[in-house]
Structure formats: C-alpha cells, structure tokens
N, C-alpha and C positions, 0 to 999 in steps of 0.2 A: 628193814628193807621190804619193799613190796614184792609181790609175786610176779615173775616174768610170765607174760601171756604167750610168748612165742619161744621156740627153741632156737631162733636165729641168733647169731652173734650180735653183740651190742655195737653195731655199725648204724648210727642214727643219722637222720637228716635234720631233725629239729627237736626242740624241747618245749613241751607245754608246761606252763606254770600257773598254779592257782594259789591265791592268798585268801585264807578263810573261805574257800569254795568259790571265790570270784576269779574267773579266768582273766589273766592279764596278758594273754596272747602267747604266741610262739616265739622262741628264741633260737638263734642259729649257733650260738656258742654257750657252753656251760663249763666252768672250771672251778676248782677249789673244793669240791665236795669231798670231805675226808675228815679223819680224826687221828689224833696222835696221843699216845700214852707216854707221859714223861716217866722215865725210870731212873732209879738210883742204883748205882753199881756198888756192891759191897763184897769184898773178898771173904771167903770162909776162913775162920781162924784155925780150924782143924786141918784143912787141906788147902795149901797155898795155890793150887792150880784150879780151884773152883771159884767162879765168879757168880754171885747172885745178882739178878736184875729185879729189884723191888718196884712194883708198880706204884705210880704216883697219880698226879692229876690227869684227867682226860680233857683234851683240848680239841675243839672243832675248828677247822679252817673256814674262812669266809668263802661263800659261794659267789662267783662272778658270772653274770649272764650278759650276753651281748646280742644285738640284732640291729637291722636297719630300722630307722625311725618309721613308725606306722601310726595309724589311729589309736592303737593300743597304748601308745606312749602316754596319752592323756590319763588312762587308768592308773598307770604307775605313779604319775605325778600327783594324782588325786589321793592315792593311798599314802604316799610319803607325806603330803600335807596333813592328812587326817592323823597319821601317826605322830607328827610333830605336835599337834594340838592335844592329843591324848595318847601318850607313849606306852601302849600296852602291847607286849610281844604277842605275835600272832602265830598261826600255823600256815604252812605252805606245802604244796605237793609239786614235785618236779618229776616229769614223765619224759623219758627218752622215747621218741617216736620213730618208726621206720618210714620209708617213702610212701607207704599206703595209708599212713595214719594209725597203724597198729602200735600198741604199747610193747616196748621191748623190756623196760624196767621202770619202776616208779619208786620214789623216795618221799617219805613224809618227814618234814622238818618241823620241829617244835621250838617255841621261843624265838621266833624270827623277828629281827629288827633291821630296818634299812641302815646301811652304813654310808653308802655313797651312790649318787646317780651322776653320770657324766653324759652330757648331751653332745650333739654333733658339732664338729668344727667345719666351717664353710670356707671355701677358697674359690673365688670366681675364676681363677686361672686354671683350675683343675675340675674335671667332671668326675665326681666321686659320689658314691652312695653315702648318705648321712646315717651314721650309726649312733646308738646309745648303749650305755653299760649300766647295769644295776648290781651293786654289791650288797649282799645280805649276810648278817651274822645270825647264828642259830645256836641253841643250847643242846640240841641232840637231834638225831635222825633215826628212822627205823624203816 
C-alpha cells in the first residue's frame, strides 16, 4: 500500500488510474479492491475446544471502476485492444483523490489484466449520463 499524503479520512471524490504509467483518466466509482485468504479449519486432537485455522491460497478480488463516458474512454479501449493482441499482464496505480486533487491513498497493482469493459446504454426516452465500467483482475497489490 502506498503512503497516505494527507491525514484526512478516506472520503474521496474521484480515483485516478494509470496503466504502466499511462493516465487513463479519473473514475467516480471504485470497488472490489481486496484480498481473501482461504483457510482450512482443523480441530486440535489434544484439546477438543481448540480450532486451528490453517492459511491456504491468497485470492485477490476483481477491481471494478466506473465513470461517465469521456474522451479518456478511447485510452481504455486502445489499451484493451493492445492487450488482446499481446496479452502481457501490466501494472496499474489507483489513487484516491480528494476534492482538491490531493492524494488520500494509492495502491500499486501487479499482474493486471482486463476482464470486462461495459459501455453505455442509451435510451432516447430518458435523459441520462452515459457511463462505462472497467473490470480488472490482478495478481497482487501493495
């Protein structure tokens, strides 16, 4: 995990995302950053009231980013197309920003691959902001 630049609580307005140092713009939603350690429970043979939790595989959850469609959408689609042609996992940095553009917290993701991109749905009967979502898998973060 990156170092916090401010002592303010993590109430953010947007998230800045870079892929291999290339800024793909700001995002208004970010969810799924996390990890889970699978454990196996085993009772102690000597003391029946003791339960051991043995650590197993470490699993990282997919990161889902969302925002209104913008000119930065083209950068995302270009990156996905390039990844499809040469599927080499990349690095990403996700930074939670406050209303002044200051960094609250930053995470470096390793082994990043695109999982899913969802574009906007349009309905002429409703006046809505067109949104996109990008889902990323990663091998670790720090």
